[in-house]
VOLUMMAR-485996 format. One record per residue (C-alpha): residue number from 1; residue in three letters; y negated, x, z. Coordinates in pm, 1 decimal. Each point is the difference from the previous one (the first is absolute). Layout:
<atoms>
NUM ALA Y X Z
...
</atoms>
This chain:
<atoms>
1 MET 0.0 0.0 0.0
2 ALA -319.7 149.8 -112.8
3 GLN -243.5 81.8 267.8
4 HIS -349.6 -136.2 -40.7
5 LEU -268.1 254.8 57.2
6 SER -294.8 -128.7 201.6
7 THR -334.3 30.2 -169.8
8 ARG -195.9 -51.4 323.4
9 GLN -234.9 281.8 77.6
10 PRO 10.6 147.9 348.9
11 HIS -267.9 -141.8 229.3
12 LYS -300.4 220.3 42.8
13 HIS -215.0 9.8 308.0
14 ALA -357.1 -121.4 -33.4
15 LEU -126.4 349.3 75.3
16 ASP 209.0 135.0 -289.8
17 VAL -155.8 -229.7 -258.6
18 ALA -354.1 -23.7 134.5
19 HIS -252.2 141.2 -235.4
20 ALA -183.3 304.5 122.6
21 PRO -362.9 -76.8 71.3
22 PRO -253.6 137.5 -241.7
23 ARG -114.8 344.5 86.3
24 SER -351.6 -120.3 70.6
25 GLY 133.9 -268.5 236.2
26 ALA 224.1 248.5 178.5
27 ALA -286.4 242.3 47.3
28 ARG -214.5 -278.4 142.4
29 ALA 276.3 -106.0 238.2
30 VAL 36.9 358.3 119.8
31 LEU -366.0 95.5 28.4
32 LEU -172.2 -320.6 114.0
33 PRO 162.7 -27.0 346.1
34 VAL -70.3 367.3 61.0
35 ALA -363.7 -38.3 -100.9
36 VAL -54.8 -315.0 206.8
37 VAL 147.6 126.6 325.7
38 LEU -167.1 339.7 -34.1
39 LEU -333.0 -171.6 -63.0
40 ILE 39.6 -213.5 312.3
41 GLY 109.7 302.4 201.7
42 THR -293.9 204.1 -124.2
43 VAL -243.8 -278.6 87.0
44 PHE 155.1 -28.5 347.1
45 VAL -28.2 372.4 70.8
46 SER -350.8 23.5 -144.9
47 VAL -139.1 -299.0 188.8
48 TYR 150.8 87.9 336.8
49 LEU -101.3 365.3 -24.4
50 ALA -350.8 -97.7 -108.1
51 ALA -22.6 -230.8 299.4
52 PHE 165.1 205.7 272.6
53 HIS 41.0 368.1 -88.2
54 ALA -330.7 95.1 168.2
55 PRO -156.9 -318.4 137.3
56 ARG -359.6 8.1 116.1
57 PRO -233.8 -287.1 87.4
58 HIS -266.2 -130.1 -235.0
59 ASP -277.0 -198.6 171.7
60 LEU 220.5 -82.8 297.5
61 HIS -208.5 -239.7 207.9
62 VAL -86.7 130.9 345.8
63 GLY -271.1 -103.1 243.1
64 THR -233.0 133.3 265.9
65 THR -248.6 -116.2 259.9
66 GLU -202.6 319.5 -39.8
67 ILE -346.8 -29.8 -152.1
68 GLY -276.7 227.3 -119.4
69 SER 57.1 373.5 -16.9
70 ARG 339.9 -25.6 168.8
71 GLN 122.4 -234.4 -270.6
72 GLU -130.9 231.6 -270.5
73 GLN 181.8 290.0 163.1
74 LEU 315.8 -211.1 11.4
75 ARG -30.5 -77.1 -370.9
76 ASP -33.8 369.8 -73.9
77 ASP 304.3 82.7 213.1
78 LEU 212.3 -262.7 -176.4
79 ALA -116.6 112.7 -343.8
80 HIS 88.8 356.9 91.0
81 ALA 342.5 -99.3 133.9
82 VAL 103.9 -204.1 -307.6
83 PRO -260.9 -13.2 -277.7
84 GLY -26.0 -358.2 -122.1
85 GLY 267.4 -104.4 243.9
86 PHE -189.2 -238.4 227.0
87 ALA -238.9 -293.9 -15.6
88 LEU -189.1 -20.1 329.5
89 GLU -113.0 -337.0 138.1
90 THR -230.1 -58.1 297.4
91 PHE 74.3 -240.2 286.3
92 PRO -244.6 -112.7 268.4
93 ASP 227.3 64.2 296.7
94 ALA 345.4 110.9 107.5
95 GLN 136.9 -354.2 13.9
96 ALA -92.0 -68.5 -362.5
97 ALA 154.1 330.9 -103.2
98 ARG 319.6 -83.8 188.7
99 ARG 28.8 -338.4 -172.8
100 ALA -50.7 167.0 -337.8
101 VAL 291.8 235.8 63.4
102 GLN 217.2 -285.1 124.8
103 ASP -51.3 -211.4 -312.1
104 ARG 9.9 307.1 -227.4
105 THR -355.8 -28.4 -123.1
106 VAL 3.1 373.4 76.4
107 TYR 289.3 234.5 73.3
108 ALA -173.8 182.5 285.4
109 ALA -328.2 -10.9 190.5
110 TYR -184.0 285.2 171.2
111 LEU -196.0 -105.1 309.7
112 GLY -165.9 330.1 77.7
113 GLN 65.6 243.5 284.9
114 GLY 331.0 85.4 -160.4
115 LYS 157.0 -347.9 18.8
116 LEU 193.5 -127.9 -303.0
117 LEU 163.9 -340.5 -47.4
118 TYR 289.3 -18.5 -244.9
119 GLY 316.7 -199.4 -71.2
120 SER 336.5 173.2 -19.6
121 ALA 128.3 -312.2 -179.4
122 ASN -175.2 137.9 -309.5
123 GLY 257.2 277.0 -13.9
124 ALA 25.4 368.0 76.1
125 ALA -199.2 103.5 -307.6
126 VAL -310.0 -192.1 108.5
127 THR 32.1 115.4 360.2
128 GLY 18.7 362.8 -107.8
129 THR -288.8 -37.4 -242.0
130 VAL -247.7 -159.5 241.7
131 THR 80.9 219.1 299.4
132 ALA -40.1 314.3 -209.8
133 ALA -323.1 -122.2 -160.2
134 PHE -174.1 -113.8 320.0
135 GLY 99.8 303.6 204.8
136 PRO -295.3 213.1 -117.8
137 ALA -242.0 -284.2 81.2
138 ALA 126.3 -9.9 357.2
139 ARG -22.9 376.8 34.5
140 ALA -355.7 -5.8 -135.7
141 GLU -87.4 -223.6 296.4
142 HIS 182.0 240.9 234.3
143 HIS 284.0 -242.4 65.2
144 ALA 371.5 8.8 -60.6
145 LEU 115.0 -280.9 -229.3
146 SER 120.0 -293.7 210.7
147 VAL 203.5 -258.8 -192.6
148 GLU 88.0 -359.6 85.2
149 ASP 268.9 -185.4 -194.2
150 VAL -133.2 -356.3 -22.9
151 VAL 262.5 -119.2 -253.2
152 PRO 327.7 166.3 101.2
153 ALA 299.5 -4.3 -229.6
154 ALA 267.8 -255.5 76.5
155 PRO 283.7 130.2 222.2
156 GLY 240.8 -73.5 -284.4
157 ASP -213.6 183.9 -255.4
158 THR -112.9 326.7 153.8
159 ARG -69.5 166.3 -337.9
160 GLY -170.4 -299.9 -159.5
161 LEU 229.7 -3.9 -304.1
162 SER 208.3 -310.4 64.7
163 VAL -231.0 -224.8 -200.2
164 PHE 55.2 223.6 -303.7
165 TYR 377.9 -19.3 31.8
166 ALA -6.2 -376.5 54.4
167 ALA -225.7 -53.2 -300.6
168 PHE 197.9 239.5 -219.2
169 GLY 323.2 -184.0 73.6
170 LEU -151.2 -336.8 -83.4
171 VAL -168.1 128.4 -316.3
172 LEU 331.8 143.4 -115.5
173 ALA 166.1 -335.1 70.8
174 GLY -273.2 -185.3 -189.8
175 TYR 38.7 231.8 -297.2
176 LEU 377.3 -47.1 -2.9
177 PHE -37.5 -376.5 32.8
178 GLY -240.0 -21.6 -292.9
179 MET 236.1 208.4 -211.4
180 THR 329.4 -169.2 89.5
181 THR -120.7 -359.8 -20.5
182 TYR -27.7 26.9 -378.2
183 GLN 310.1 216.0 -33.6
184 LEU 227.8 -235.8 193.2
185 ALA -154.5 -328.9 -114.4
186 PRO -201.0 52.7 -319.3
187 ARG -8.2 -374.6 -81.6
188 LEU -80.3 -128.6 346.9
189 GLU -257.1 -279.1 -3.4
190 TYR -351.2 95.1 99.0
191 ARG -10.7 -223.2 308.7
192 HIS 327.6 143.6 125.8
193 ARG -121.9 354.6 -59.8
194 MET -317.9 -69.2 194.5
195 ALA 206.5 -153.9 280.1
196 SER 209.8 316.8 5.0
197 LEU -316.1 212.5 21.2
198 ALA -131.5 -209.7 288.4
199 LEU 332.7 24.0 182.1
200 PHE 4.9 377.1 -43.9
201 GLY -353.1 30.2 136.2
202 VAL 62.5 -217.4 305.3
203 VAL 332.5 157.1 94.6
204 GLY -129.0 351.0 -69.8
205 GLY -307.6 -59.8 213.6
206 VAL 200.5 -132.5 292.7
207 VAL 268.1 270.1 -16.4
208 VAL -237.3 297.4 -35.2
209 THR -226.3 -129.8 276.3
210 ALA 296.7 -63.1 227.8
211 VAL 133.2 352.0 -56.4
212 ALA -330.1 191.8 16.2
213 GLY -186.3 -228.7 239.7
214 ALA 38.1 -92.8 363.9
215 PRO 351.5 -151.8 -32.2
216 GLY 132.9 325.4 -149.2
217 PHE -137.2 353.2 23.4
218 GLY -342.7 -104.1 127.9
219 ALA -172.3 214.5 -262.3
220 LEU -226.3 -286.0 -112.9
221 PRO -93.8 -180.1 321.8
222 GLY -224.2 -262.0 -159.4
223 PRO 51.1 -378.4 15.1
224 PHE 322.7 -94.1 -174.5
225 LEU -105.0 -286.7 -227.3
226 PRO -317.6 158.5 -146.7
227 LEU 189.4 325.3 -56.9
228 ALA 287.6 -184.6 -167.1
229 LEU -248.1 -185.5 -222.1
230 VAL -168.4 319.9 -118.5
231 VAL 333.4 172.3 -58.5
232 ALA 132.0 -302.8 -189.3
233 LEU -307.1 -12.6 -224.1
234 MET 22.0 372.9 -68.2
235 GLY 368.4 -21.4 -94.5
236 ALA -58.3 -304.2 -220.3
237 ALA -293.6 171.5 -172.3
238 VAL 211.0 304.9 -83.6
239 GLY 294.0 -212.1 -115.4
240 ALA -217.2 -227.3 -214.3
241 THR -181.9 293.3 -160.2
242 THR 330.0 166.8 -84.4
243 MET 119.1 -324.6 -160.0
244 VAL -314.4 -21.2 -212.1
245 LEU 25.6 359.2 -121.0
246 LEU 367.3 -45.4 -84.2
247 ARG -72.6 -325.3 -182.6
248 LEU -292.1 140.7 -197.2
249 PHE 132.2 345.3 -87.2
250 GLY 377.7 -39.0 15.5
251 PRO 195.7 301.7 127.8
252 ALA -318.5 208.0 0.3
253 GLY -136.8 -236.9 263.9
254 VAL 251.6 133.7 250.9
255 SER -145.6 348.0 -35.9
256 LEU -355.9 -129.5 12.2
257 ALA 72.9 -193.5 318.8
258 SER 154.8 304.6 165.5
259 ILE -308.3 208.2 -81.5
260 LEU -249.9 -267.9 102.4
261 MET 163.3 -134.8 315.5
262 LEU 241.3 263.7 129.8
263 ILE -194.8 314.7 -86.4
264 LEU -368.9 -88.6 -17.3
265 GLY 28.7 -286.7 246.6
266 ASN 182.1 185.5 275.9
267 SER -188.7 327.7 -37.9
268 THR -338.0 -172.9 32.9
269 SER 103.5 -250.7 266.4
270 GLY -160.9 182.1 292.9
271 GLY 327.0 -10.3 188.8
272 ILE 27.0 378.9 21.2
273 MET -369.9 71.7 50.0
274 PRO -317.9 -199.4 -66.9
275 PRO -117.4 -48.4 -359.0
276 ALA -301.5 220.7 78.1
277 TYR 238.6 295.9 -31.8
278 LEU 97.8 -89.3 -356.6
279 PRO -154.8 157.6 -310.9
280 ALA -284.2 -201.6 -150.7
281 TRP 210.4 -123.3 -293.5
282 LEU 268.2 -145.1 229.2
283 ARG -218.7 -141.5 277.4
284 PRO -104.3 -329.3 -169.4
285 LEU 364.3 -101.8 -47.2
286 SER 43.1 -42.4 374.6
287 GLU -250.6 -288.5 -9.7
288 ILE 164.8 -175.5 -295.5
289 LEU 376.9 49.6 -11.3
290 PRO 208.7 -228.5 222.8
291 VAL 148.9 285.5 201.4
292 GLY -328.7 146.9 120.9
293 VAL -148.5 -341.1 71.5
294 GLY 309.3 -105.6 193.2
295 VAL 32.8 323.3 197.7
296 ARG -361.1 -14.4 116.2
297 ALA 47.5 -357.1 123.7
298 MET 328.6 88.8 172.1
299 GLU -170.9 285.8 183.3
300 GLY -297.5 -219.8 82.2
301 LEU 218.0 -273.6 147.9
302 SER 197.4 253.3 202.5
303 ARG -275.3 232.6 126.9
304 PHE -350.8 -50.7 -140.0
305 GLN -116.2 -352.9 82.2
306 ASP 108.0 -160.2 -329.4
307 ASP -167.2 259.2 -223.1
308 GLY 77.6 -80.9 -364.8
309 LEU 157.7 -339.8 69.7
310 THR -257.7 -207.9 -188.1
311 GLN 20.0 229.0 -300.5
312 ALA 379.6 -27.7 -3.3
313 LEU -4.5 -379.9 21.4
314 VAL -222.1 -7.7 -308.3
315 ILE 135.9 278.9 -220.4
316 LEU 375.5 -37.9 55.2
317 PRO 12.1 -371.0 -95.7
318 LEU -205.9 82.9 -309.9
319 TRP 270.5 244.7 -110.3
320 VAL 270.6 -262.8 52.6
321 ILE -191.9 -284.4 -166.2
322 GLY -108.0 216.6 -292.5
323 ALA 355.5 117.0 -63.1
324 ALA 135.9 -354.5 31.9
325 LEU -254.8 -122.2 -255.1
326 VAL 93.0 270.8 -250.0
327 LEU 368.9 -80.8 44.1
328 TYR -71.4 -370.1 -48.6
329 LEU -183.3 68.0 -324.5
330 LYS 279.3 227.4 -116.2
331 ASP 307.0 -192.9 115.7
332 VAL -109.4 -365.9 -7.5
333 PHE -308.8 -58.9 -209.1
334 ARG 97.7 208.6 -302.0
335 ARG 365.5 -95.3 23.3
336 GLY -95.8 -368.3 9.0
337 GLY -222.6 43.4 -301.8
338 THR 278.3 171.9 -192.8
339 ALA 248.6 -271.7 91.5
340 ARG -234.7 -273.3 -121.4
341 ALA -63.3 185.0 -322.7
342 ASP 371.9 38.1 -66.2
343 ALA 100.4 -354.6 102.7
344 PRO 192.2 -178.5 -282.7
345 GLY -163.7 -298.6 -161.8
346 GLU -349.6 96.0 102.0
347 PRO -245.4 80.7 -277.3
348 HIS -137.4 350.7 0.0
349 PRO -371.8 47.2 -46.2
350 ALA -99.9 70.9 -354.7
351 MET -114.5 349.3 -74.2
352 GLY -320.2 -3.0 -195.5
</atoms>
């Protein structure tokens, strides 16, 4: 009996029959990831070194009760200690100067006869700067410098850096949320996406405040609910901005968000040292980006009599509302217009 020979070809794996990508496409696939991550890394190193490799104050606000020739001598001493480093304000009495340090209108106040008011809650950098700068003024009056800490650091935050770590963690979470919400659910309805953003903000605000605040490490000893509100708004602002950049620029938006929020936002936040220590080209970002606005309010609620709270309650919602409006126009308004234009049976407008 004759044997029938099978004409079936052996099965080939998909990788065996896949066409090789064009050389130009392969080169792009190899080089683009390298270029993107090296660009982000270079920006990170450049920004952080520019901000912190040799920090010095620029117009750091300090105060005095001295008047006349003594005040002029004090100005000269400060200008000699750090040229351009201080902006000196005058207060009528010691009580007014004390209040100004406590609400961070100024970072230190010199009362004459060698007495200096300062707040260690501003961090070690500020403490070192003001004690070194006012020392010669005290010696010129034949006094040893006598310091009084009128805004001590929280027991759970002896180095004054906890607000930076708390903010950094939330900003990272907001960035990841904004990125993953479109990756995991690209066709999610707008109202559900906004509900997800709100849920992230609320839960993030409560969790971060519980961990960093009085219930947890005690590093941010301010009132729980106002702190949680500011933290929630900051996280939502970062998440919403990341969503907008991703929606507008596609994959490139992820890189843009990391540069804007993670690198520029965190480096200019004031969590490590006050914005007055930043270079002139970075300093304005601390008053605009969500991280700097939120950090100032968190510090104000915890230590400095609500300094920055009003600004945060105005600017942070504007970031969230602005991003939500852009997403609405992109995801709902334009999509609805396209759907109506493509609906069967409906006449299309004549093109003239």
